[in-house]
N, C-alpha and C positions, 0 to 999 in steps of 0.2 A: 679583416675580413673572416681570418680563421677564428677569433674570438665570438664573431657573429654567427658563424656556422656551428661553433661548439655549442652556444647557447641555443639554437634552434635545434639541435640534436638532441641536447638534453631535454628541452621541452618535449619534444616529439616523444623521446623515450619514458617521460614521466607521465604524458598522457595515455601512452599506450599500456603501460603498467596498470594505471588506475582502471581503464577500459577491461582488460583482461581480469583484473582482481574482482570486479563487478561481475562479469560473466560467468568466472568460475564458482564464485561464491553463490550466485542465484541457483546455476544448475546444480550444484551439490545439496543445496537445500531442498530444492524441489522433487529431485529423485527419490529423497528421503522421505517420500509422503507429504511433500510440502513443507517439511518442518513441523507438523503438527504434534507429533508425540513428544515428551519431555527429554528423552535420550537425546534427540536431535537438538533441541533448543541449548541444551547444555552444550554440546560438542559447537554450534554455530556461535554462540555468545563467545566461547574462549576463541574460536578461529578469528570472529570478528574483531575481537579485543587484539590479538595477536596483530592482525593487519594494521588497527589504529596506531598500536604501539611502534610499529616498522614504520609506518607512515609519518609519525612524529619525530623519531629520530633521524630519518632520512630527509625530511623537510622542514623540521623546526617547528615552532609553535604555529597553530593556525591563527590567523589574525581575524577571529572571528566578528561579524557586524553585530548590532542590536538584534535584530531578527533571529541570526541563528543562535545567539546566546539564549534568546527567548525560547526558541524551538527547544533547545537540548535542555534547559532547566524545567520546562513545564513537563518535557517527556521524562525526564530523572523524578520530578516531583511525583508524577503519575505512578510510576515504578515504586516509589517508598509509600505513597498512601495506598497503592494495591497490596503491598505487605502488610501496611499497618491495619488493614481492616481486618486482619486476622485476630485482633482483639475484641471485634465485635462481631465475628462471624461465627455460625454455630459449628462451622467445619473449619479448624484452624489450619489444616494443610493445603486446601485450595488456595487460598490467597497466594502463599508462596509459589504453588505451581504456576499460577496466573503472573507473579512477578518475574519468574524465571523467563517467559514469554516476554514481557516487556523489556527485560534487560538485553534482550537480542535487539530489538529496535534502538535502543539508547546508544549501546555500543556499536551498532550498525550506522546509525545516523553518525554519530561522532568519526567513524573512521572515514566515512565518505567526505565530512567537511574539511578533516584534517589534511587529508589527501588531495583534494580538488582545487583548482583555481578556474578561472574563465576560460583558459587556452585547452583545459583537459575535459570540459563540458562535452563537445562531440564525440570524444573518445570514450566517455563515462554512459551516455546514452546509446552510442553505438553496441557496447559490450552489453547493455542492458537488454537492449532488443534483440542482439545475438543469442542472448541467454534465454529469451521468451520464445524465439523462434525455434530454437533446438529442442526445448522442452515440448512445445506444441507439436513439434514434428515427430518426436517420439510418440506423444500419444496418439497422433493421427495414424502413424505407421502401425502401432499397435492394433488402431480399432479398424483400421482397413484390411489388416491381413488377419482379422478376427482373434487376435491375440489379446483382447480386452477381458479380463475376467469376469464371469457373471457376478452381478451384483443385485440382491433383492431390493436396495435402496437407490441405485444409480440407474438400475434397467438397462437400456439400450444406448444410454449417453455417453458421451466421450467424456470419460472421468480421470484416467491416467495422464500424468505419472502422480497426481496430486491427490488423488482419491475422492474427489468431489467436483461433479460436472460445473456446478457454477463458480467454483474458484479457477479452473481452466478456463472459462467463459471470460470472466473479467481479465486473467492474465493475458489472454489472447486480444482483448478490447483494447488493453493499455498498448501492446505491441502494435496494432493497427494504428492507433493516434501516433505513435513514435515514427511508423514505416512512412504514414502519408506526410508527417513533418520533414522528412528527409527527400522525400520523392523527388523534388527538384535538384538536388544536389548528388545524391547517390541513387539514381535512376534505377539500376538493375538490382541492386541489393535490395531496395524497397519494395519493387516487383516481386522479388523471389519471397522476400518477407510476407507480404499479402496473400501470396500463393499458398501460403502455408497456413497463415493465420486466420483468414476467413472461413475456409472449410473447417477450421477446428472451433470456431465461435459458432457456426451453424450447427455442428455435431453436438454441440454442447446442450442445445436447445434452451439457452440461458436469457430469458426473457429481460433480465435485471442488467445482464451484461450489455445486451444492446441498446438498453435506455442510457446506461452509463456512457456507451461509446458515442452515442448522438449528443451528450452532453460535453464530452472530451472533445469531441471533433468541433463542437460549436467554439468550445473556449479556445482551442488552437486557431481556428480561422479567425475569432475576433481579435485574439494578441498580434494576429499577423498584420492587422490594419493599423499598427503603428499606435500613436498616442490615443485615437478614438478608441481602439482596442481594449486600453487597460479599463475604460468604464465599461466596455460592453462585455468583457469577462466577469465582472461583479454582476451585473444584472443577469447573466447566464447561470452562474452560481444560484443567486436568489431566485430565479425562475425554478432551478432543479430543487432547490430547497421547499420552495412553496409546494412543487407538485408533490415531492415526498410527504410534506404535511397535510396537504389534500386526501393523499392515499391514507394515511393514518387516521384522518379524522373520519372518512369514509368508510373506515374498515368494518363497522358494524352494519353498513348498509347492504341491500341485496346484491347479490352478484358479487360483492368485493372479494370473498372467500374464494371464488372460482376463478379470478385473474391474480391475485396474489398467494395463491396456494393456502399454506396453514399459517402463513406470516400473521395475518391480522390476530389468531389466537395467541401466539407466542407475545405480541406486542401489548396486548390486553393485560395478559398475565403478569408481565413485566413492569407496566405501569400499576398494577394491582401491588406488586411487590414493593415498588417505589412508595406508594402510599402507605404502605405497612412500617416502611422504614424512611421516613422523608427526610431526615437529618444526615444519616451517614451512609444510607443505603444499608443492603443484607450482606454485604462482604463480597469480595471478588470470586466469581466462579460460583455463585450461589444460586444462579437461576435454575440450573438444573435440578437441584435439590428441591427448589421450591415448586418447581413444574410438576416433579413427582407428587409434592404433596397436593397439589391443586389440579390433578389430571385432567386432560382433554377426554372427551367422549369417545376420541378416536384411538382405538386401540394401537395403530402402528407408530404414534408418534410420543408413546410414553416414556421413551427413552431419550427425548429432545435435552440436550445440554446448553443451548444457546438461543437467546431471543430473537434471532435472525436480523439485528439491527445493533451496530457498534454503538450509535449514540443512546437508544432506549435502554439497551442493557447495560451501558455503563451509569446511566442515572439509577437504575434499580440496584445495580450491586455497590457503586461507590459514591452514591449522593449527588448533589449539584456541585460541589468542590470536585469531585472527581471528573464530572463531565466538564467542567469549566477548564482544568488541567488539559484534559483531551482536546478541546475545542481550540485552545491556546497554541498548543503543540501543532495541531495539523493546519491550524490557520495561518501560522507564522510563513510558509511558502506564498500562501495567497496575500499576505500584507506585503511581503517584499517585492511583489510584481512590479510596482511602478518604477522601482530602482533597477530592475533587472536589466543588463545590457548584453545580449548574446542573441544570435540567429537560432541557437538552440531553445530558447525559453518558450516559445510556443507550443512546439510538440512536448517538451517537459510538463509543462504547467497542464496541457490538455490530459495528459495520461494521468496526470496526478488528480485533477478533477474528476476523470471518469471512477478512480478508486474512490474517492470521497463519497461521490453519488452511489456506488454499489455498495460501499461500507454500511450505508444507511438501511439496506433491504436484506443484507446478508453476513455471515460471520467470516468475514475477509480477515479480522484482526487475530482470529485463532489460526490463520494460516501464514506463517511468516514468510513464505516464498512471495506470496502476493504483497503482504504489505511492505517487505522490504524493496520489491521492485517499485511500489509508489513511494517510498521514502527515497530512493535513489533519485527519482525524478525531482520529488520535493526539494533534496537537497542540492541538486542541479540548479533549481530557481534560485536557492538562498546564496549559492556560490555566484551565481551571474549577478548578484544585486551588491557583490562589494566594489567599491572604489578602487580605481585602479591601484592606487597608494597601499592597498590591503591585499591584493593579489598574492597568493603563496609564491614566494621565489623559487624559480627551477633553474636561475643560472648558474653556469660553471664558474666557480670562483679562481 
């Protein structure tokens, strides 16, 4: 009996450590302008690498599944391809800046996969949700107390502490999906989270975040339908992708610019950039320079750095091969869904789908706080797909 109690205590301690590490890491990156600036990215990569090393020393080698190895290999290859693009980019410095950001994601995903097992997933997602709620509460409190600094770009929107309203919006949307997912098991915690997250989402006025929220909730609900949900979630993702494709294809039509903002102009420019460099792309981080060389008639957007679509911008900057690596890396958790066995899977997958949808219409990739939150959810799905024989051991010897 004593040995069983010791093992249970060890497993609980391990789970709590994983959840606390996820929470602290996300909060630290979020309050540093979402990790947008290079100095924060370097510190984040070092901190996450340290966590990965500690997890490895304490828990031993992580028994990665095929899907986990594919996700890590594709993400690491994307990092390498991003850095290599300096050889054909007209700006040799920018690809290395982009590679530093990708390094944060590689070590972050590796750290979570090394440290996590199926029993730690509830704590991992609870830590992720807690961080999102606390970050949102900070932004909401600053906004309501009129401490939101005036911004000529963000106007009267809630945009702190990340510095961008749409980024705060999608972070809150992912939090809503996670909170709804635990509503039946931790009612008061979920209700308190929703009381913070929904007003935050409303005050960001992020239409893309609301669309992503709908897709994420649909995926979470579908996955809750057991076996039939495995098929439905694929349909939900396809519908969301088809909707995005329709939006892009119709971006030249009347009224499209008013609904999508300035995004159609960015997307057209990025596609033109790809047509000019169809084999390898124009180099990581090159869109901002290309936009300056092919400026919009609108003087307010001359300084745009991003194409406001992860997938289109990756195609323009890194070519078809770079886009393929990105899709493989991000698609691995979805491919692992049929094997995932955990009550936490529907909420984790739903929040992850919300990110994938929103990344198609905004520059979430450039905001590590948002992308790392999504990768935590994706890693939870991957870890839940491990067979029992490959679960990371937390037993006391």
